[in-house]
N, C-alpha and C positions, 0 to 999 in steps of 0.2 A: 229727733230734737236737734240734729246737727245744724239745720238752717238757722234756727233761733240763736244758737250759740255762735255760729259763724257771724251773724249780723251783730251780735253784742260785742264780740271781739273786735270786729271792724270799727264799730263806733268808738270803743274805748281807745283803740290804737290811733285813730284819727284825732281824738281829743277835741277840745282842750280839757274838758272836765271842769270841776270835779263831778264824779258820778257816785251813785250808791247802787249796789247790787243786792237784790233780794233773791235768795235761793231756798227752795222748798227742800228741807232735809229729812223730814219725817212726817208721816201721815198715819193717824189712827182712824179707822173707819173708812169712809169713802170721800173722794175729793175730785174736783174738776181736773186737777193736774196731779202728777205723780212726783215723787222725790227726784230732784235733778232739774225741775222746771225753774226758770229764772225770769226775773224782771229787772231791767236796767232803768234807772231813773236819774234825772238831773234836777236842778233847782226848779225847773219849770214843770216837771211831772214825768210820767212814764215815757220811755223812748222805744223800748222793744221788749217783747215777752209778756207773760201773764202768769199769775199764780192762782187766779180764781176766775169766776165768771164776771168779775167786775166789782164784786162787793168789798174787796179788801184794798184795792189800789189807792183809793183816796186816803185811807188811814196810813198805808205804807208810805205814801208821798210825804205826809206830815212827819212821820218818824224818820224818813230818809233825810229830811232837812236837818234834824237834830244830829243824826249820825255823821253827816258831812261836816257839820259845824264842830262836833266834838272830835272827829277823827278816830273814833273807836267803834268797833262792831257791837252788835246786839243780837241776842237770840230772843225771838218773839214767838208767842203761842196764841193762836186763834182757835176758839172752841165754837164750831159751827154746827154742833149737834142739835137736832130738834128745833125748838122755838128760838134758841139762842141765835140761830142763823138770821132771824129777822132783825136783830140788832144792827147787822152790818148793811142793811139797806135794801136788799133785793130778794131775800128768801130763795137763794140759789139752790138750796137743797143738797149741799155738799155732805152734810151729816157726818162730818169728821173733825178731828183735831189736827191742826196744821202747825208744825214747828218750822219757823223761818229764820234763816241766818241773814241778817241785814248788815252789810259792811261798806265802809267808805272805799272808793276807788279813786284816789287822787291822781294816779298815773297807771300806765300799763303794768299789771303785776306779773311777777315771774311765772306763776302757775299758768297764766293764759299763754305765755310763750311756750311752756312745756306742751300744752295742748296743740298749738300750731305746729310745733316740730313733729309731734307724733302723727298728726294728720298728714303732713307733708311726706312722712316716711311710710304712711299707710299701716301704722301699727296701733294697737290698743294702748291706752294709757290708764293706769290706775292711780288715783290720788286719794290720800287720807286727809280729811279735814278735821281738825280738832274742834270739838264743840264744848269743851270744858270752859269754865268761866275764866280761868287764868290764862289760857292760851287760845282763846276763841278766834277762829278763822285762820289759824296757822295751818299751813299745808306742807305735806311731805310725800315723797315717793315711798312705796312699800319697803324698798331696800335701805332707806335712810334710817338706821336705828337711832333711837333717842330714848334713853332710860327714863327721862323726865316727862315724856309724853303721857298724857292721861289716857285712861281707857275709853273715854267718850269720843271715839273716832267715827267719822262717817266715811264709808268707802264708796267711791264713785268711779265708774268705768266710762271712759270716753272712747267711743269707736270712731274710726275714720268714716267720712261720708261714703255713701254708696257710689261706686264707679260704674257708670252705664256706658257700654260700647254698642253702638248700633251699626251693624253691617248692612249697608244699603242706604243710599242717599237720595232715594226718591222723594216725591212730595209728601207721601204718607209718613215719612220719617220726621218731618219738620215739627209737627205738633208734639211728637214723642220727645224730641230733643228739648223743645221749648218748655214743656211741662216738667221734665226731669230737672232741668236747670233751676226752675222756680222752687223745687224742693231742696235745693242746696246740694244736689248730686254733682259729681264730676262726670261730665258727658263728653264722649268722643264719637266721631262719625267716620266710618271707613267705607270706601267704595272703589271698585276697580275702574270706574269711569272718571277721569279727571274733570270732565265737564260738569259732573254732578257733585263731586267732592270738593266744594269750594267754600271757604269761610263766609263769603257774603250770603250764601244760601242758608247757613246755619250760624247766625251771629251769636247765639246763646251757647254754642258748643265751646268747650275748652280746647279741643283739638279736632282738626279735620284732616284726614290723611287719604291719599289716593295710592292705589297699588293692588296687587293681587291678594286675595283673602289669606292664603296660607302664609305669605310673607308678613303681612300686617299683623295678623293675629298672633303669630309666633313671637312677635316683638313686644306684646302687651304684658304689663306686670299684673297678671290676673291673680286674685286672691279670693278668700271666702266672702268678701264684701263687694265683689265684682259681679256684674250681670252683663251678659252679651245677648242681644236680640238680633236674629238673622231675618232680614226682610228685604233680600235682594230680588225676590221673585224670579230667581234664575237657578234652576236645578243644579247645574254644575258648580256654580259659585257657592251655594249652600253646602253641597257635598264637600268641596274643598275646605270650607270653613269648619264644618263639623269634624273633619279628620283631625284638625288641630285642637278643637275645643273639647271634645269628649275626654281626652286624657288630661285636660288642663285642671287647674285648681279653682276655676270660677265657681262661685256659689250658686249661680243661676244661669241657665241657658234657655232661651226661648226661640222657637222656630215658627215663623208665620207660614201658613199654608193649610191646605185641606188635610184631613186625616189620611186619605189615600196617598197623597204625595209624601207626607211625612213617613208613613209606613214603608213606602218604597225606598226612601232615603236611608232609613234605619236598617232595612233589610240588606241593602247594599253595603252599608258600613259593617254590619254584623258579619257579612261574608268576608270582610277584611280583618275580622278579629277585634273590631271596636264595639264594645258593649255599651248599651244605654243604661246608666246607673241610677236613673230617677231624677237627675238634675235638669234634664231636658223637658221643657213644657211645650207641648204642641197639641193642638193649636194653641198659640201663645195667648195669655190673658185670661182674666176671669169672665164668667158669663154674665155680662151686664146688658145684653141685648143691643150692643153697640154695632152700628153699621157705617158711621162716618169716621174719618181719620182721627178727629179729636176724641170721640168716644172710645175708639179702639185703643188710642194712646192711654186713656184713663184706665182701661181694663188691663193693659199690659203693666203699667206702673203699679197698680193696686196689687197685682199678683206678685211682682218682684218684691214689693215692700212686705207683703205677707210672708213670702217664703224666707226672705233674709231675716225677718223678725221672729221666725218660728211660730207665726200665727196661722189660724185656720182659713182666714178669708171668708168665714161665714158671717151672717148678720150678728151684731153685738147682742141683740135681743135673744139670740139662740144660745149664747154662752152662759154657762152656769153662774149664778150670782156669787160674787166674792164674799168670803167670810170676813167679818170685821176683824181687824188686827187686834191682837191681845194687848 
């Protein structure tokens, strides 16, 4: 969800507003979106985000006009179970009850700044939003004690965007960088060849660095939300990179190449006492039948997303049905 929220924060910061922000805070049953989804509106209509398949947005726009005029937040509930869904125009089949916080945003709020600061520091941020009638939409950090705060608090965790570092600046890296940037990820490109590691070849990348793999990788701020994909097509450079990466804190490591080549690399590293702990995915990417660079990039990004989200990467239709919320 980080790209959606990144865009919303950017629009609000640029202004001039006023805006209204609709946030899905609770779902009973099934829904097109999950709690934490957001929709930013102004007087003309929706600007960024979505809370439904399109059936609620017109009604939310009308209510947003009132909220912006009054300057007070509201908590709204939509019952989309069964035939009631048809009332909202499309029969989207959400089959759930949606609780939505709709609040006026006349200027850039403090809590959005907290999110930006946490992302810049690559740390998680937990916010408690008060949903009680008297303190609706007030926010605080978990450590900010307030004996008057009601018990009706909604806890939300903001994770920093995924950071993807691509070791190898060949042409097959370009769609991977471009597509990752479109997801709102922080993207960096590394290569030992200055002629390849150029910003003009990777305009979507946040950083492009030239140098030896061991030096470049040792300087990276790798964490559990970081992914590194090695696609140098150079055995020795991959070996140098893995010597640094296997002991690192990166949440995902991917190695492009055949199973035979990967096994040889891992055997050599094992002989040096560097064990493979399961974070290294090789051959990199999900089995999508991809053969072209764009399809391979899609397969790699899908695997990274699944691994860091703790998901299986299997078809959604194969996942057990969710039980209705009590």
